[in-house]
Phi, psi and omega in degrees: 000145179245134176227173176248139182295135179287340185268313185243349179085005180287152179279134184237131173268108186290342178284337184256316188250141176270335177227171179295126180288346182271308184247348180085008181289148181276144178239014184295332179259012181293141184298320180298319182292317180295319178297320180294321178296318180296317180298314179296322178297318179296319178297317179298317179295319179295321179295317178296317180296320179298315179296322179295317179295321179296317178297319179294318178299319179295321178297316180297317180296319178296320178297317178299317180295320180293317181287320182282337181067025181270149177278175179297123184285339179293323179290330179296322178295334180276330187287321184297310178298328179294317179295318179298318180297317180295322177296320178299316179297320179296315179296318179299319178298316180297317180298317180296319180295319179296316179297317181296318182289320180289328179291328180298319178297321179295318180294320178298317180297318179294321180295319179294322177297319179296319178297320178297318179295321180291320182291336178286341180285148177249142181241148175232137180240143174230141180245119178241145179292143179264128180293135180265130180291154179289128178254126180293151179291140177272124182289150178285135178248132179276130178252121181291151177286139178248130178237144181242131179242126179264124183264324178214144179238125179290142181262129180243128179256135180252127180293148180277120180250120180249141180259124180293143179278150181252000000 
């Protein structure tokens, strides 16, 4: 809170200074400070009274719930729209399934009618020879004989490994 010093007129921040920082004068008996203290005391008393009344209201409400055995009514308001929504989804699913199943029979009937119309048509096929273009003769190519002569073979000796009998 800010007040003005009664002695020198300087502005005083009462939260920071206990006396006037300019002249050192005391402001504890200042009318503004006393009025502010009274106002804060009233606010504190009202706040305490408000909390006491709220606590009392909660106690009464809890007693009513205990005696009446009722559940929380706020949850009841939430449950009804949820049940209605789930029922709507179930009905919608059933309607879609009925439409899908009835539509399948219609499609089968149309497909069978189309097959009957196609089978009633007659087709004729003719086979004519297709002319083959002239392919030039491939000339014979002589492939020379290849012979391989081995001049030396390295000798590898393998040691004799004998396994003792048991």
